[in-house]
C-alpha positions, 0 to 999 in steps of 0.5 A, a space after each residue: 705555697 708561699 714559694 709558689 706565690 713568691 714565684 708568681 709575684 711580678 718582679 721589678 726591673 723585668 718585663 712581665 708578660 703584660 709588658 712584653 705583650 704591650 711592647 709587641 703590640 705597640 711595635 706592630 701598630 707602629 709598623 704602619 710607618 713602613 707602608 710607604 716602603 711596601 707600596 713604593 710610595 712617598 714617605 708622606 703617605 698621609 699627606 695625600 693618601 689617595 685610594 691606594 693609601 687609604 686601602 693600605 691603611 684600612 688593611 693594616 688596621 684590620 690585619 693588626 687587629 685580627 693578629 691581636 685577637 688570635 695571639 692574645 687571650 682577652 686579659 692581654 688583648 685589652 692591653 695589646 689593643 691599647 698599646 697597638 692603638 698608641 703604636 699606630 698613632 705613633 707610626 702615623 705621626 712618623 708618616 706626617 713628620 716625613 712630609 713638608 705640609 702644614 701637618 708635619 708638626 702635627 705629626 711631631 705632636 702625635 708622636 709625642 702624645 702617643 709615646 708619652 701614654 705608652 711609656 707611662 704603661 711600660 715604665 710602670 710595668 718595669 718599675 712598679 708591676 704591683 700597681 700596673 693596670 689598664 689605667 696605667 696608660 692614662 688614656 682615661 686621665 680625666 674629663 678635663 685632660 681629654 677636653 684640653 686635648 680635643 680643644 687643641 686638635 680643633 684649634 690646630 685644624 682651624 688655624 691650619 685652614 684659616 692661617 696656614 702660615 702659623 703652622 709652618 714656623 719650624 723654629 718655634 715647633 722645634 722649641 716645643 719639641 725640645 720641651 716635650 723631650 726634656 719634660 718626658 725624660 724628666 718624668 720617666 727619670 723620676 718614675 725610675 728613681 722613685 721605683 715602687 714609691 711612684 704610683 699614678 694614684 695619689 696615696 692617702 696612707 703611707 705604706 710600709 714599703 714607702 720611703 722618702 726619695 731624695 736621690 737622682 732627679 729628686 735632688 734637683 726637683 722636689 716633684 720632678 714627675 710633675 715638673 716633667 709633665 708640666 714641661 711636656 704638656 706646655 711643649 705639646 702646645 708650642 708644637 
């Protein structure tokens, strides 16, 4: 019995079925970026989609969701549908980034946001599978986080309508993108270095398996995961 339980125990560093399902679903959602190739349309499909483009997007969403329902049982479907949503947002971000409209930099933002949330789940699945749950996507992070994100979307839209020239300062958005990349890489490095010591939920009691991590990025920053997140979050607003 103990041997069977040990065999069923998720192992760190390997892709379990949850991680594999999420990765496949994320890539399936991101395949929306290939629609311009399939339609023979310009890469900036979302800038001016037209009836044909809207129909293609609707059919893609419907087809992908039908595939997820057929491929995965309900527990895995809950994971897959969230990963697919993030992949779809990432793919749409790529489409917007391919254009030269004022929405181009918002496409960078969409890619940054969706990849951050998905990679939080994937790295947790690889690094600390025992703590893995739907909350590992951080989509329900907090009311304050969701309100801040919504406010930034409203702010971007209003500025695009009223002051479109503010949304076409490429050098400034590039600085924001570099901050996002640095911050997210630092956070993921912290998660991988900490291993099973990292948890999205603040721990109030010390576990027998917890150890003080001082190597890697923890030798440079006391709290590299928080520092990385701060740089990432500020960078998304500079974008």
